[in-house]
MDAnalysis code that builds the backbone (N, CA, C; Angstrom):
import MDAnalysis as mda
import numpy as np

u = mda.Universe.empty(744, n_residues=248, atom_resindex=np.repeat(np.arange(248), 3), trajectory=True)
u.add_TopologyAttr("name", ["N", "CA", "C"] * 248)
u.add_TopologyAttr("resid", np.arange(1, 249))
u.add_TopologyAttr("resname", ["MET", "ILE", "SER", "ILE", "LYS", "SER", "GLU", "ARG", "GLU", "ILE", "GLU", "LEU", "LEU", "ARG", "ILE", "ALA", "GLY", "LYS", "ILE", "THR", "GLY", "ASP", "THR", "HIS", "ASN", "TYR", "LEU", "LEU", "PRO", "TYR", "ILE", "LYS", "PRO", "GLY", "ILE", "THR", "THR", "LYS", "GLU", "LEU", "ASP", "ASP", "LEU", "SER", "TYR", "ASN", "TYR", "ILE", "ILE", "SER", "ARG", "GLY", "ALA", "THR", "PRO", "SER", "PHE", "LYS", "ASN", "TYR", "ASP", "GLY", "PHE", "PRO", "GLY", "SER", "ILE", "CYS", "THR", "SER", "ILE", "ASN", "ASP", "GLU", "VAL", "VAL", "HIS", "GLY", "ILE", "PRO", "GLY", "ASN", "ARG", "LYS", "LEU", "LYS", "ASN", "GLY", "ASP", "ILE", "ILE", "LYS", "ILE", "ASP", "ILE", "GLY", "ALA", "CYS", "TYR", "LYS", "GLY", "TYR", "HIS", "GLY", "ASP", "SER", "ALA", "TRP", "THR", "TYR", "PRO", "VAL", "GLY", "LYS", "ILE", "SER", "THR", "ARG", "LEU", "GLU", "ASN", "LEU", "LEU", "ALA", "GLN", "THR", "GLU", "GLU", "ALA", "LEU", "PHE", "LYS", "GLY", "LEU", "SER", "VAL", "ILE", "LYS", "GLU", "GLY", "THR", "ARG", "ILE", "GLY", "ASP", "ILE", "GLY", "TYR", "ALA", "ILE", "SER", "GLU", "ILE", "ALA", "ASN", "LYS", "TYR", "HIS", "LEU", "GLY", "VAL", "VAL", "LYS", "GLU", "LEU", "VAL", "GLY", "HIS", "GLY", "VAL", "GLY", "ARG", "ASP", "ILE", "HIS", "GLU", "GLU", "PRO", "ASP", "VAL", "PRO", "ASN", "TYR", "GLY", "LYS", "LYS", "ASN", "THR", "GLY", "PRO", "ILE", "LEU", "LYS", "GLU", "GLY", "MET", "VAL", "ILE", "ALA", "VAL", "GLU", "PRO", "MET", "LEU", "ASN", "LEU", "GLY", "THR", "PRO", "ASN", "ILE", "PHE", "ILE", "GLU", "ASP", "ASP", "ASP", "TRP", "THR", "ILE", "VAL", "THR", "ALA", "ASP", "GLU", "GLU", "PRO", "SER", "ALA", "HIS", "PHE", "GLU", "HIS", "THR", "VAL", "LEU", "VAL", "THR", "LYS", "ASP", "GLY", "TYR", "GLU", "ILE", "LEU", "THR", "LYS", "ARG"])
u.atoms.positions = np.array([
    [13.829, 5.711, 16.151],
    [14.214, 4.403, 16.586],
    [13.026, 3.404, 16.247],
    [13.547, 2.197, 15.628],
    [12.786, 1.219, 15.105],
    [12.424, 0.422, 16.308],
    [11.040, 0.275, 16.367],
    [10.665, -0.403, 17.604],
    [10.533, -1.956, 17.287],
    [10.690, -2.772, 18.310],
    [10.499, -4.257, 18.592],
    [8.990, -4.420, 19.189],
    [8.105, -5.080, 18.466],
    [6.980, -5.324, 19.174],
    [6.806, -6.335, 20.074],
    [5.982, -6.049, 21.160],
    [5.790, -7.248, 22.175],
    [4.845, -8.251, 21.486],
    [4.575, -9.317, 22.246],
    [3.665, -10.219, 21.942],
    [2.372, -9.683, 21.792],
    [1.959, -8.907, 22.984],
    [0.582, -8.393, 22.984],
    [0.607, -7.438, 21.803],
    [1.349, -6.566, 21.365],
    [1.561, -5.712, 20.552],
    [1.216, -6.292, 19.262],
    [1.749, -7.440, 18.887],
    [1.822, -8.264, 17.681],
    [0.253, -8.712, 17.575],
    [-0.275, -9.228, 18.589],
    [-1.416, -9.868, 18.344],
    [-2.526, -8.533, 18.058],
    [-2.563, -7.599, 18.608],
    [-3.329, -6.457, 18.235],
    [-3.026, -5.912, 16.643],
    [-1.659, -6.014, 16.221],
    [-1.412, -5.733, 14.929],
    [-1.942, -6.843, 13.952],
    [-1.883, -7.998, 14.500],
    [-2.597, -9.078, 13.727],
    [-4.008, -8.815, 13.375],
    [-4.940, -8.384, 14.537],
    [-6.129, -8.029, 14.323],
    [-6.504, -7.050, 13.413],
    [-5.754, -5.796, 13.550],
    [-5.721, -4.713, 12.686],
    [-5.489, -5.053, 11.311],
    [-4.519, -5.765, 11.063],
    [-4.217, -6.363, 9.663],
    [-5.309, -7.051, 9.070],
    [-5.680, -8.147, 9.919],
    [-7.083, -8.849, 9.263],
    [-8.041, -8.038, 8.881],
    [-8.531, -6.897, 9.823],
    [-9.463, -6.107, 9.443],
    [-9.272, -5.468, 8.170],
    [-8.053, -4.911, 7.945],
    [-7.704, -4.126, 6.774],
    [-7.720, -5.232, 5.614],
    [-7.157, -6.337, 5.586],
    [-7.429, -7.246, 4.644],
    [-8.757, -7.537, 4.273],
    [-9.634, -7.849, 5.214],
    [-10.971, -8.192, 5.142],
    [-11.776, -7.054, 4.355],
    [-11.422, -5.820, 4.673],
    [-12.052, -4.689, 4.129],
    [-11.756, -4.688, 2.662],
    [-10.617, -5.074, 2.143],
    [-10.227, -5.161, 0.709],
    [-11.251, -6.175, 0.095],
    [-11.193, -7.299, 0.872],
    [-12.194, -8.224, 0.131],
    [-13.671, -8.057, 0.178],
    [-14.108, -7.304, 1.156],
    [-15.415, -6.803, 1.439],
    [-15.737, -5.867, 0.142],
    [-14.896, -5.014, -0.235],
    [-14.922, -4.136, -1.424],
    [-14.982, -4.692, -2.754],
    [-14.261, -5.855, -2.769],
    [-14.099, -6.392, -4.278],
    [-15.443, -6.332, -5.032],
    [-16.473, -6.745, -4.573],
    [-17.642, -6.805, -5.594],
    [-18.353, -5.562, -5.934],
    [-17.936, -4.601, -5.329],
    [-18.273, -3.308, -5.601],
    [-17.566, -2.485, -6.585],
    [-16.304, -2.916, -6.868],
    [-15.406, -2.234, -7.716],
    [-15.864, -2.508, -9.228],
    [-16.553, -1.589, -9.738],
    [-17.174, -1.931, -11.036],
    [-17.527, -0.620, -11.662],
    [-17.614, -0.561, -12.874],
    [-18.172, 0.773, -13.512],
    [-19.357, 1.278, -13.093],
    [-19.375, 2.617, -12.836],
    [-20.565, 3.303, -12.199],
    [-20.379, 3.645, -10.845],
    [-19.747, 3.035, -10.006],
    [-19.722, 3.501, -8.530],
    [-18.771, 4.596, -8.456],
    [-19.094, 5.314, -7.556],
    [-18.205, 6.516, -7.282],
    [-17.266, 6.228, -6.048],
    [-16.147, 6.886, -6.114],
    [-15.093, 6.682, -5.070],
    [-15.622, 6.924, -3.784],
    [-16.464, 7.924, -3.661],
    [-17.063, 8.211, -2.336],
    [-17.896, 7.062, -1.835],
    [-18.796, 6.439, -2.655],
    [-19.399, 5.213, -2.350],
    [-18.503, 4.097, -1.676],
    [-17.454, 4.000, -2.389],
    [-16.373, 2.987, -1.907],
    [-15.816, 3.397, -0.571],
    [-15.762, 4.627, -0.314],
    [-15.363, 5.157, 0.924],
    [-16.182, 4.875, 2.082],
    [-17.514, 5.211, 1.649],
    [-18.718, 5.064, 2.667],
    [-18.720, 3.596, 3.172],
    [-18.463, 2.727, 2.063],
    [-18.660, 1.049, 2.478],
    [-17.451, 0.779, 3.356],
    [-16.466, 1.352, 2.907],
    [-15.164, 1.014, 4.003],
    [-15.355, 1.417, 5.216],
    [-15.768, 2.687, 5.274],
    [-16.087, 3.292, 6.709],
    [-16.634, 2.326, 7.398],
    [-18.005, 2.054, 6.910],
    [-19.061, 1.219, 7.632],
    [-18.391, -0.150, 8.016],
    [-17.870, -0.631, 7.112],
    [-17.353, -1.881, 7.210],
    [-16.225, -1.956, 8.583],
    [-15.378, -1.100, 8.509],
    [-14.203, -1.072, 9.428],
    [-14.968, -0.714, 10.844],
    [-15.818, 0.190, 10.788],
    [-16.474, 0.564, 11.995],
    [-17.214, -0.702, 12.726],
    [-17.798, -1.534, 11.842],
    [-18.510, -2.773, 12.091],
    [-17.681, -3.694, 12.828],
    [-16.306, -3.657, 12.589],
    [-15.470, -4.481, 12.939],
    [-14.701, -4.286, 14.308],
    [-15.229, -3.116, 14.825],
    [-14.521, -2.579, 16.138],
    [-13.257, -1.658, 15.970],
    [-13.094, -1.268, 14.685],
    [-11.981, -0.544, 14.542],
    [-12.346, 0.828, 13.749],
    [-11.246, 1.723, 13.728],
    [-11.564, 2.965, 13.100],
    [-10.568, 3.115, 11.735],
    [-11.162, 3.915, 10.822],
    [-10.136, 4.193, 9.656],
    [-8.920, 4.932, 10.045],
    [-7.740, 4.288, 9.733],
    [-6.484, 4.953, 10.131],
    [-6.360, 6.326, 9.332],
    [-6.658, 6.395, 8.095],
    [-6.599, 7.538, 7.457],
    [-7.535, 8.685, 7.472],
    [-8.623, 8.514, 8.181],
    [-9.704, 9.651, 8.399],
    [-9.070, 10.659, 9.130],
    [-9.059, 11.818, 8.548],
    [-8.543, 13.187, 9.269],
    [-6.919, 12.947, 9.692],
    [-6.349, 11.970, 9.130],
    [-4.758, 11.951, 9.310],
    [-4.116, 13.201, 8.418],
    [-3.527, 13.992, 9.408],
    [-3.109, 15.146, 8.940],
    [-4.122, 15.819, 7.949],
    [-5.322, 15.652, 8.220],
    [-6.343, 16.404, 7.599],
    [-6.992, 15.856, 6.389],
    [-6.489, 14.623, 6.087],
    [-7.051, 13.779, 4.875],
    [-8.542, 13.688, 5.112],
    [-9.449, 13.868, 4.259],
    [-10.929, 13.818, 4.387],
    [-11.571, 12.392, 4.235],
    [-10.857, 11.705, 3.774],
    [-11.430, 10.320, 3.411],
    [-11.214, 9.293, 4.415],
    [-11.825, 8.135, 4.371],
    [-11.401, 6.946, 5.169],
    [-10.612, 5.933, 4.524],
    [-10.537, 6.005, 3.073],
    [-9.471, 5.329, 2.247],
    [-8.996, 6.231, 1.378],
    [-7.866, 5.798, 0.515],
    [-7.328, 6.522, -0.600],
    [-7.738, 5.745, -1.922],
    [-8.296, 6.674, -2.708],
    [-8.696, 6.178, -3.897],
    [-8.029, 6.714, -5.128],
    [-7.105, 6.192, -5.832],
    [-6.358, 6.844, -6.770],
    [-6.534, 6.112, -8.347],
    [-6.949, 6.812, -9.163],
    [-7.447, 6.209, -10.486],
    [-6.355, 6.493, -11.487],
    [-5.977, 5.536, -12.414],
    [-5.202, 5.682, -13.435],
    [-3.860, 6.091, -13.132],
    [-3.471, 7.510, -13.659],
    [-2.195, 8.207, -13.520],
    [-2.126, 8.718, -11.871],
    [-3.121, 8.562, -11.182],
    [-3.070, 9.188, -9.807],
    [-2.191, 7.914, -8.979],
    [-1.209, 8.266, -8.405],
    [-0.270, 7.390, -7.779],
    [-0.752, 6.782, -6.426],
    [-1.003, 7.674, -5.602],
    [-1.503, 7.583, -4.178],
    [-2.344, 8.779, -3.771],
    [-2.899, 8.551, -2.754],
    [-3.456, 9.610, -1.798],
    [-4.807, 10.314, -2.562],
    [-5.402, 9.788, -3.433],
    [-6.589, 10.321, -4.091],
    [-7.788, 10.295, -3.130],
    [-8.317, 11.549, -3.178],
    [-9.370, 11.857, -2.161],
    [-10.773, 11.167, -2.717],
    [-11.595, 10.406, -2.065],
    [-12.716, 9.947, -2.503],
    [-13.802, 11.256, -2.819],
    [-14.521, 10.904, -3.868],
    [-15.452, 12.063, -4.217],
    [-16.629, 11.405, -5.084],
    [-17.154, 12.260, -5.986],
    [-18.239, 12.048, -6.916],
    [-17.699, 11.232, -8.194],
    [-16.353, 11.104, -8.564],
    [-15.878, 10.571, -9.832],
    [-16.439, 9.148, -9.713],
    [-16.942, 8.793, -10.943],
    [-17.355, 7.275, -11.258],
    [-16.390, 6.523, -11.749],
    [-16.217, 5.259, -11.573],
    [-15.273, 4.408, -12.168],
    [-15.929, 3.875, -13.490],
    [-14.732, 3.982, -14.531],
    [-15.270, 3.569, -15.872],
    [-14.463, 2.406, -16.282],
    [-15.168, 1.484, -17.290],
    [-14.616, 0.444, -17.732],
    [-13.272, 0.678, -18.252],
    [-12.390, -0.116, -18.040],
    [-10.997, 0.114, -18.344],
    [-10.076, 0.867, -17.314],
    [-10.674, 1.450, -16.365],
    [-9.777, 2.136, -15.419],
    [-9.122, 1.071, -14.509],
    [-7.990, 1.593, -13.866],
    [-7.596, 0.753, -12.916],
    [-7.614, 1.753, -11.483],
    [-7.823, 1.198, -10.205],
    [-8.024, 2.008, -9.051],
    [-7.094, 1.538, -7.930],
    [-6.434, 2.288, -7.318],
    [-5.582, 2.022, -6.160],
    [-6.426, 2.287, -5.068],
    [-6.635, 1.209, -4.210],
    [-7.296, 1.478, -2.889],
    [-6.390, 1.275, -1.783],
    [-6.218, 2.185, -1.017],
    [-5.151, 2.102, 0.083],
    [-6.053, 2.108, 1.429],
    [-5.926, 1.177, 2.292],
    [-6.820, 1.093, 3.396],
    [-6.126, 1.049, 4.592],
    [-6.300, 1.617, 5.733],
    [-5.784, 1.425, 7.116],
    [-6.799, 1.241, 8.020],
    [-6.773, 0.352, 8.991],
    [-7.714, 0.196, 10.105],
    [-6.812, 0.319, 11.334],
    [-7.406, 0.863, 12.267],
    [-6.862, 1.124, 13.807],
    [-7.725, 0.257, 14.608],
    [-6.916, -0.679, 15.375],
    [-7.681, -1.590, 16.347],
    [-7.052, -1.342, 17.634],
    [-7.704, -0.988, 18.730],
    [-6.998, -0.662, 19.912],
    [-5.832, 0.003, 19.858],
    [-5.687, 1.030, 19.084],
    [-4.514, 1.897, 18.973],
    [-3.383, 1.390, 18.077],
    [-3.620, 0.190, 17.219],
    [-2.631, -0.344, 16.464],
    [-3.111, -0.561, 15.048],
    [-2.316, -0.412, 14.202],
    [-2.722, -0.170, 12.681],
    [-2.428, -1.413, 11.765],
    [-3.276, -1.509, 10.662],
    [-2.984, -2.331, 9.630],
    [-2.960, -1.337, 8.356],
    [-2.116, -1.635, 7.185],
    [-2.095, -0.763, 6.196],
    [-1.662, -1.731, 4.931],
    [-2.589, -1.446, 4.073],
    [-2.533, -2.350, 2.823],
    [-3.108, -1.775, 1.412],
    [-2.614, -1.548, 0.496],
    [-3.045, -1.039, -0.738],
    [-3.006, -2.060, -1.801],
    [-3.946, -2.059, -2.726],
    [-3.953, -2.990, -3.859],
    [-4.471, -2.326, -5.019],
    [-4.170, -2.700, -6.222],
    [-4.593, -1.945, -7.454],
    [-5.631, -3.014, -8.200],
    [-6.895, -2.381, -8.505],
    [-7.876, -3.387, -9.062],
    [-8.196, -2.763, -10.382],
    [-8.510, -3.800, -11.345],
    [-9.020, -3.457, -12.505],
    [-10.548, -3.069, -12.594],
    [-10.998, -2.212, -13.283],
    [-12.428, -1.770, -13.360],
    [-13.003, -2.570, -14.637],
    [-13.678, -3.428, -14.619],
    [-14.326, -4.166, -15.975],
    [-13.128, -4.781, -16.535],
    [-13.109, -4.543, -17.928],
    [-12.170, -5.070, -18.840],
    [-11.062, -4.066, -19.072],
    [-9.801, -4.399, -18.610],
    [-8.781, -3.474, -18.854],
    [-7.773, -3.935, -20.030],
    [-6.986, -3.003, -20.619],
    [-5.946, -3.451, -21.524],
    [-4.997, -4.310, -21.050],
    [-4.256, -5.104, -22.172],
    [-3.245, -5.989, -21.562],
    [-2.155, -5.179, -21.176],
    [-1.857, -3.907, -21.581],
    [-0.805, -3.196, -21.033],
    [-0.885, -2.970, -19.604],
    [-2.243, -2.825, -19.004],
    [-2.536, -2.381, -17.801],
    [-2.531, -3.854, -17.031],
    [-3.098, -4.770, -17.480],
    [-2.838, -6.109, -16.978],
    [-1.322, -6.538, -16.690],
    [-0.505, -6.214, -17.549],
    [0.988, -6.399, -17.288],
    [1.349, -5.554, -15.974],
    [1.142, -4.269, -16.151],
    [1.546, -3.244, -14.951],
    [1.093, -3.811, -13.671],
    [-0.257, -4.289, -13.525],
    [-0.709, -4.715, -12.245],
    [0.124, -6.091, -11.950],
    [0.262, -6.898, -12.867],
    [0.964, -8.245, -12.486],
    [2.478, -8.125, -12.094],
    [2.931, -7.207, -12.772],
    [4.342, -6.812, -12.666],
    [4.752, -6.214, -11.197],
    [3.818, -5.152, -10.880],
    [3.891, -4.472, -9.709],
    [3.721, -5.431, -8.454],
    [2.750, -6.203, -8.571],
    [2.504, -7.184, -7.484],
    [3.648, -8.191, -7.492],
    [4.273, -8.595, -8.532],
    [5.432, -9.390, -8.534],
    [6.499, -8.759, -7.704],
    [6.680, -7.244, -8.028],
    [7.815, -6.658, -7.223],
    [7.526, -6.512, -5.862],
    [6.276, -6.373, -5.229],
    [5.917, -6.509, -3.918],
    [6.450, -7.869, -3.304],
    [6.109, -9.108, -3.973],
    [6.397, -10.288, -3.343],
    [7.939, -10.588, -3.573],
    [8.512, -9.902, -4.491],
    [9.948, -10.187, -4.445],
    [10.629, -9.434, -3.488],
    [10.052, -8.240, -3.067],
    [10.618, -7.541, -1.946],
    [10.407, -8.327, -0.639],
    [9.196, -8.613, -0.426],
    [8.710, -9.520, 0.752],
    [9.817, -10.820, 0.929],
    [9.971, -11.244, -0.344],
    [10.856, -12.555, -0.266],
    [12.188, -12.484, 0.464],
    [12.863, -11.442, 0.576],
    [14.238, -11.417, 1.106],
    [14.037, -10.981, 2.659],
    [12.783, -10.814, 3.167],
    [12.744, -10.280, 4.441],
    [12.797, -11.528, 5.565],
    [13.699, -11.217, 6.579],
    [14.049, -12.015, 7.731],
    [14.920, -11.303, 8.590],
    [15.116, -11.881, 9.779],
    [15.950, -11.158, 10.769],
    [17.430, -11.290, 10.123],
    [17.897, -10.008, 10.067],
    [19.245, -9.927, 9.526],
    [19.386, -9.120, 8.165],
    [18.157, -9.124, 7.503],
    [18.161, -8.561, 6.137],
    [18.153, -6.904, 6.360],
    [18.772, -6.443, 5.551],
    [18.783, -4.834, 5.640],
    [17.875, -4.239, 4.752],
    [17.423, -2.949, 5.065],
    [16.426, -2.386, 4.274],
    [16.762, -2.246, 2.782],
    [17.989, -1.974, 2.524],
    [18.509, -1.839, 1.159],
    [18.192, -3.124, 0.341],
    [18.152, -4.260, 0.932],
    [18.038, -5.374, 0.328],
    [16.574, -5.532, -0.321],
    [15.666, -5.053, 0.456],
    [14.290, -4.986, -0.002],
    [14.022, -4.066, -1.205],
    [14.588, -2.866, -1.271],
    [14.595, -1.863, -2.101],
    [15.228, -2.431, -3.607],
    [16.382, -3.150, -3.336],
    [17.039, -3.640, -4.384],
    [16.239, -4.675, -5.093],
    [15.580, -5.577, -4.454],
    [14.686, -6.636, -5.026],
    [13.639, -5.997, -5.679],
    [13.054, -5.132, -5.092],
    [11.822, -4.382, -5.908],
    [12.247, -3.774, -7.290],
    [13.501, -3.113, -7.032],
    [13.949, -2.352, -8.246],
    [14.390, -3.322, -9.442],
    [14.874, -4.563, -8.925],
    [15.354, -5.297, -9.945],
    [14.068, -5.829, -10.907],
    [12.940, -5.929, -10.292],
    [11.733, -6.373, -10.977],
    [11.171, -5.214, -11.666],
    [11.195, -4.025, -11.184],
    [10.867, -2.763, -12.013],
    [11.838, -2.502, -13.199],
    [13.093, -2.793, -13.128],
    [14.035, -2.550, -14.247],
    [13.976, -3.560, -15.230],
    [13.485, -4.850, -14.551],
    [13.296, -5.924, -15.666],
    [12.101, -5.606, -16.772],
    [11.149, -4.989, -16.137],
    [9.851, -4.673, -17.133],
    [10.060, -3.103, -17.507],
    [11.113, -2.549, -17.280],
    [11.126, -1.040, -17.751],
    [10.140, -0.164, -17.067],
    [9.831, -0.330, -15.652],
    [8.884, 0.438, -14.954],
    [9.475, 1.612, -14.182],
    [8.981, 2.760, -14.135],
    [9.529, 3.752, -13.332],
    [9.274, 3.678, -11.737],
    [10.135, 3.692, -11.059],
    [10.187, 3.456, -9.520],
    [9.886, 5.001, -8.944],
    [8.844, 5.117, -8.309],
    [8.709, 6.317, -7.485],
    [9.681, 6.331, -6.240],
    [10.334, 7.389, -6.225],
    [11.464, 7.487, -5.082],
    [10.924, 8.299, -4.090],
    [10.162, 9.150, -4.195],
    [9.915, 10.285, -3.088],
    [8.766, 9.397, -2.217],
    [8.254, 8.370, -2.523],
    [7.188, 7.750, -1.558],
    [7.785, 6.303, -1.126],
    [7.720, 6.026, -0.019],
    [8.308, 4.787, 0.702],
    [7.390, 4.188, 1.470],
    [7.878, 2.755, 1.527],
    [7.087, 2.040, 2.761],
    [7.619, 2.486, 4.057],
    [7.312, 1.913, 5.347],
    [7.416, 2.474, 6.404],
    [7.175, 1.299, 7.570],
    [7.609, 1.749, 8.822],
    [7.225, 1.004, 10.007],
    [5.910, 1.161, 10.316],
    [5.060, 0.279, 11.056],
    [3.766, 0.174, 11.400],
    [3.606, -0.268, 12.720],
    [2.877, 0.589, 13.562],
    [2.464, 0.005, 14.956],
    [1.514, 1.078, 15.641],
    [1.814, 1.656, 16.604],
    [0.922, 2.543, 17.286],
    [0.496, 3.723, 16.491],
    [1.601, 4.138, 15.359],
    [1.390, 5.276, 14.392],
    [1.556, 4.334, 13.136],
    [0.603, 4.980, 12.227],
    [0.365, 4.309, 10.759],
    [1.591, 4.450, 10.097],
    [2.625, 5.426, 10.244],
    [3.749, 5.714, 9.620],
    [4.898, 5.703, 10.915],
    [5.781, 4.598, 10.946],
    [6.868, 4.801, 11.919],
    [8.086, 4.584, 11.315],
    [9.228, 4.696, 12.046],
    [10.641, 4.324, 11.373],
    [10.544, 2.743, 11.256],
    [11.176, 2.279, 10.269],
    [12.182, 2.699, 9.317],
    [11.399, 3.293, 7.954],
    [12.006, 4.155, 7.262],
    [11.708, 4.241, 5.828],
    [11.985, 2.942, 4.909],
    [11.133, 2.568, 4.182],
    [11.327, 1.325, 3.333],
    [11.321, 1.760, 1.858],
    [12.362, 2.190, 1.287],
    [12.454, 2.736, -0.296],
    [12.152, 1.652, -1.126],
    [11.656, 1.672, -2.303],
    [11.642, 0.745, -3.295],
    [12.678, 0.821, -4.319],
    [13.791, 1.162, -3.948],
    [15.106, 1.126, -4.628],
    [16.214, 0.966, -3.410],
    [17.358, 0.560, -3.783],
    [18.449, 0.428, -2.724],
    [19.606, -0.229, -3.236],
    [20.548, -0.415, -2.600],
    [21.773, -1.151, -2.564],
    [21.719, -2.299, -1.580],
    [22.181, -3.473, -2.051],
    [22.343, -4.714, -1.128],
    [23.293, -4.304, 0.129],
    [22.968, -4.985, 1.213],
    [23.742, -4.788, 2.410],
    [23.951, -3.362, 2.895],
    [22.860, -2.552, 2.747],
    [22.941, -1.221, 3.043],
    [21.618, -0.967, 4.011],
    [21.835, 0.152, 4.886],
    [20.583, 0.480, 5.614],
    [20.346, -0.191, 6.836],
    [19.380, 0.061, 7.578],
    [18.936, -0.516, 8.956],
    [18.785, -2.160, 8.957],
    [19.293, -2.660, 9.910],
    [19.218, -4.260, 9.949],
    [17.662, -4.587, 10.541],
    [17.059, -5.429, 9.821],
    [15.699, -5.961, 10.352],
    [16.015, -6.928, 11.643],
    [15.092, -6.835, 12.672],
    [14.985, -7.797, 13.539],
    [13.749, -8.512, 13.924],
    [13.690, -9.588, 14.331],
    [12.339, -10.204, 14.781],
    [11.638, -9.496, 15.690],
    [10.400, -9.301, 15.317],
    [9.480, -8.290, 15.999],
    [9.168, -6.959, 15.577],
    [9.993, -6.702, 14.477],
    [9.555, -5.444, 13.760],
    [8.478, -5.707, 12.784],
    [7.711, -4.549, 12.651],
    [6.642, -4.563, 11.635],
    [6.826, -3.499, 10.623],
    [6.784, -3.893, 9.232],
    [6.910, -2.905, 8.290],
    [5.773, -3.019, 7.263],
    [5.569, -2.180, 6.474],
    [4.943, -1.956, 5.337],
    [5.762, -1.939, 4.064],
    [5.658, -2.815, 3.318],
    [6.374, -2.747, 1.998],
    [5.332, -2.368, 0.807],
    [5.700, -1.247, 0.069],
    [4.760, -0.779, -0.936],
    [5.242, -0.301, -2.237],
    [5.723, -1.123, -3.197],
    [6.207, -0.650, -4.377],
    [5.092, 0.160, -5.161],
    [5.392, 1.272, -5.749],
    [4.515, 2.244, -6.558],
    [5.466, 2.302, -7.943],
    [4.947, 1.598, -8.878],
    [5.609, 1.551, -10.261],
    [4.678, 2.224, -11.247],
    [5.562, 2.941, -12.159],
    [4.920, 3.796, -13.216],
    [5.068, 3.093, -14.565],
    [4.049, 3.244, -15.531],
    [4.476, 2.680, -16.952],
    [5.384, 3.723, -17.546],
    [5.523, 4.742, -17.199],
    [6.411, 5.819, -17.877],
    [7.692, 6.276, -16.916],
    [7.624, 7.626, -16.858],
    [8.606, 8.338, -15.983],
    [8.259, 8.028, -14.484],
    [9.411, 8.168, -13.630],
    [9.102, 7.835, -12.154],
    [8.929, 9.105, -11.570],
    [8.719, 10.207, -12.405],
    [8.460, 11.606, -11.793],
    [7.042, 11.808, -11.443],
    [6.954, 12.570, -10.490],
    [5.492, 12.680, -9.806],
    [5.196, 14.102, -9.394],
    [3.924, 14.552, -9.327],
    [3.693, 15.978, -8.674],
    [2.542, 15.779, -8.014],
    [2.172, 16.716, -7.102],
    [0.895, 16.892, -6.241],
    [0.118, 17.827, -6.971],
    [-1.264, 17.352, -6.882],
    [-2.288, 18.089, -7.372],
    [-2.712, 19.272, -6.584],
    [-3.591, 20.197, -6.912],
    [-4.045, 21.262, -6.272],
    [-4.715, 21.021, -5.027],
    [-5.279, 19.824, -4.819],
    [-5.804, 19.549, -3.460],
    [-4.819, 19.236, -2.421],
    [-3.637, 19.369, -2.709],
    [-2.443, 18.953, -1.912],
    [-2.539, 17.650, -1.306],
    [-3.099, 16.812, -1.864],
    [-2.993, 15.247, -1.605],
    [-2.683, 14.229, -2.597],
    [-3.501, 14.456, -3.831],
    [-3.421, 13.481, -4.832],
    [-2.070, 13.728, -5.698],
    [-1.402, 12.567, -5.588],
    [-0.207, 12.603, -6.338],
    [-0.354, 11.781, -7.811],
    [0.319, 12.504, -8.704],
    [0.090, 11.944, -10.032],
    [1.303, 11.682, -10.863],
    [1.338, 10.882, -11.836],
    [2.492, 10.769, -12.750],
    [2.715, 12.045, -13.593],
    [4.038, 12.409, -13.744],
    [4.077, 13.715, -14.526],
    [3.888, 13.632, -15.978],
    [3.880, 12.492, -16.507],
    [3.620, 12.362, -18.005],
    [2.358, 11.655, -18.117],
    [1.444, 11.410, -17.195],
    [-0.075, 11.044, -17.086],
    [-0.116, 9.606, -17.568],
    [1.001, 8.819, -17.321],
    [1.036, 7.368, -17.648],
    [0.335, 6.686, -16.440],
    [-0.103, 5.523, -16.354],
    [-0.686, 4.704, -15.328],
    [0.418, 4.381, -14.251],
    [-0.241, 4.275, -13.067],
    [0.578, 3.963, -11.870],
    [-0.034, 2.737, -11.122],
    [0.663, 1.788, -10.694],
    [0.175, 0.808, -9.748],
    [0.775, 0.730, -8.366],
    [0.200, 0.324, -7.577],
    [0.622, 0.257, -6.114],
    [0.193, -0.989, -5.330],
    [0.906, -1.703, -4.759],
    [0.637, -2.820, -3.876],
    [1.402, -2.880, -2.584],
    [0.742, -3.314, -1.599],
    [1.244, -2.966, -0.193],
    [0.738, -3.945, 0.768],
    [1.518, -4.512, 1.595],
    [1.245, -5.244, 2.789],
    [1.988, -4.915, 3.895],
    [1.350, -5.035, 4.992],
    [2.042, -5.025, 6.260],
    [2.582, -6.327, 6.860],
    [3.850, -6.366, 7.148],
    [4.504, -7.836, 7.525],
    [5.116, -7.661, 8.899],
    [5.160, -8.760, 9.491],
    [5.837, -9.095, 10.683],
    [7.303, -9.800, 10.374],
    [8.326, -9.170, 10.835],
    [9.663, -9.832, 10.547],
    [9.730, -10.826, 11.695],
    [10.245, -12.023, 11.129],
    [10.417, -13.071, 11.986],
    [11.859, -13.707, 11.697],
    [12.390, -14.656, 12.658],
    [13.651, -15.050, 12.558],
    [14.061, -15.635, 11.151],
    [13.088, -16.392, 10.639],
    [13.486, -16.964, 9.361],
    [12.718, -16.369, 8.225],
    [11.951, -15.380, 8.380],
    [11.142, -14.928, 7.250],
    [10.151, -13.885, 7.682],
    [8.952, -13.957, 7.210],
    [8.011, -12.770, 7.444],
    [6.547, -13.491, 7.695],
    [5.572, -12.812, 8.207],
    [4.273, -13.128, 8.424],
    [3.577, -11.786, 7.690],
    [2.788, -11.987, 6.708],
    [1.898, -11.137, 6.267],
    [0.780, -10.811, 7.053],
    [0.457, -9.524, 7.661],
    [-0.621, -9.357, 8.664],
    [-1.755, -9.010, 7.848],
    [-1.584, -8.473, 6.550],
    [-2.840, -7.826, 6.100],
    [-3.343, -8.600, 4.967],
    [-3.177, -10.142, 5.093],
    [-3.662, -11.058, 4.244],
    [-5.105, -10.812, 3.560],
    [-5.273, -10.882, 2.355],
    [-6.616, -10.596, 1.626],
    [-7.234, -11.965, 1.470],
])
């Protein structure tokens, strides 16, 4: 069942979302060649704790990190470790913060140093897809309308849409109903209502949409080793539109 959030819940979700967005901003100056993903993880953990929240992903189904750090052809769920970022990499950082039992969830893809024009385009186009998907959200929109809008942008730029991974509802759990796919048909799927909170998160690949899971049982990579980008915001559905809860 898709829950409608109360005013009290929405206020807590706003705070959780702000902490999530602020953590992204806090990390930004550290995302440069030579830093390890574990160092980024430690910085995130300490910052989230300092804000009176806890990292949503820490020990979630056994995930060992506080954030997900996915580099280049890694789509999502990369485990922080001793790998150092290199000039020309792109890194997807997915952050969740839990405040008084409510979650914020946002991912962003960042350039490391100077990246190729090809990668610059991938990042810009995937971010464009996110905001195109958000643009259709309001009371009465169907979930399929969001996926259709995202896939329109993906198809325009000949990007692969990852279908096995989807957006989702957000609330007391980091992943709630409904699923929010990045593809779909107009006028299909559940109807959005004022007070619902969802995460929209296109994951688009430069090559094939096909993916597989690495031996660590977490890291998901593209089947052809081409780069992937991931952008995500948690939003509140309003009568006439949406409110981004994880503003950066």
